Phi, psi and omega in degrees: 000138182294147179265110181256095182278142178292135179296154184262338181204172185297334180295347179278356181262125178247348185237135173236144171240129184238135179232149181261336183240150178298328177300318179291320179298314179300318179296319181296324181296333179291339180276352179282141176275328175198162180245141179272348185247028179302325181258022180110161182294137181244353192245344178067198179203164182287158175304141178069014173267112183274355185292150168252142188233151168243133183240147180183204185228132167245111183062235180264004185258134166284128187231135172254130184249131180233141175248123182292147178288334181212164174279163172106170186292318183296317180296315182290326179294312180296318180293322180293320178296317179293320177302316181293328180289329180274318182250082189285347181266009184296134176255334186207134171242134178247120175271105189250139179167219184238159182207173171262131185260157173263116192293344178093184188278347177111343176280157190292341181294315182244023182281110179266134175235170181296141183095347173290169184232135178253146175235132186282131168264327173206167181236136180239125175280100188279346181251016177263112181172206183235136178262113176263167181304327185251353183193167172253130181249113181285136176280120184223033175285170180298334180280338182266334184285150175285151184288173176285157170295158178289170186298324180301314180290318180298322178294320179296313182291329178301322177296316184284346174280344176284155179300319180296311182294319179294318179298319179296319180292320179294322176293320176297319178298314181299321179294313179295318183302315179300319182291316183286331174295318176295322180297321179297321178292317181298321180276001179058043175295142181288328180286137177263121187256013178290157180283126176297159181291159180304332180296340179271358177259093185243122176246117178266158174306145188304322185275352181274117188265159180271092187231158169293142174291145180056037183296336181298328183269334186276335182064034184284342184116349175289155179206179179294344182261353180165167182270167177277174181297323180295321178296322180297332181269001185249141182287161177299323180296317180290324179284336184080037178302136188290114180296343178293345179262008177288144177266121180289145177231135183297318185295332181280348178269350178293144179282339182288147175293130184280133168257155182300131169265155186247133178239133180243128181177200181281131179247129178273135183227137179187171180278357179264128176283121180281117180224040181220118179297321179296310180295322176304310184291325180295312179294322180296320180290321182289323190238007179065037184279140178249348182196162178236136176208187193232357185241340188301320182297329179287327182273336196304314182269358181270331190200145176303122197221143168232135174266126177233106185222141178274143183278115182251350176199178182255022176055038177235184185289348181268006185297147176213182188255011185299326186267359185300313181300315181293319179298321180293318181288329175295318178296319178297323180292318177295321178303312181292318179297322178295317181293332177296336179255002180278121186275126178280147175284149174296141175278142176300135180281132179291145178295327181240141173281157181212163175219178182296338182256013180121169182226157179239143181303140178285134182267140177246119187252134165212169187231032181285178181269348184274202178300133187248150169246032174220188184249019185234356182278173182272339183276191178299138187258145170237130181260127180296137181275135178280130180236138180248134180257135181246000000 
């Protein structure tokens, strides 16, 4: 069995997982194999860092977990900067949670359904721009766009974009998912992380809005351009949304139980919650977007980052929260499966060996005729100096 020693200081942590919602945070904790702070915090934080952290281990990696105080770009940007100030050895931060997905063109190759997981290849700020009387113009100059991921992350994602790498990651996710779902039951977690039935995965035509029936006569506030606040809080079943406007999906007709599929691509990030099928499809077509979320743009330039989020709705007016628990646990499972394949860098070898009771200089032996660094050669001798570490 591998020996997983507890880290001694914050510099031993190379991986961070960041969540925006308590639901996402709870799901992420299930992916930990053990926690280093069961008996209280041992690592502290840098001055002026307001974040609170949970520390532990996922597989062979020491991981620090942070929960944002609020949703949105400003909150994630500030938290990421503070995180970097305390944990200066971080190589990778994973923003794990839930998102709104772009359902795709309808063929089974790119058909996204609820419970699938997206991984960011790049991030686009979709709400950064200028609002004109007739349109919104997104700022997309080289000075406005977010930078590329570093080479380490790009190399990792290149593997997962291959059929072999993606298949391996999806199988790893399915294995982890089964384990963490059982763990949630064993720990008597209040949240239920089982996959909802296919009947709860409903995708309506982009132009079909979530409105009260006969809204013209009731004066509730619904209109041809959108629903009222009361409609937004009401389920499709209660509103009587017309099932004739549902978009059929091949994957939902399969008899086999669906495991999360993984999609890698451009993720749209902004402080605006996307709840429009028409706007979703327009932005997706223009920029190749596969999902919408709210924190990635704030973290992206602060720390080496990958977004890993489960699809809990289709970013349209019919969105609801039924799929959030399963989407969150699916994202946590992909996060752990991804880290199992994340290669750690070699640590620099210390010049001197050490132990808890002190260390002795390492001896280098050779037997040549020239100048020696041992005590057995014929030439001039050098004796290694004994050094004690306290």
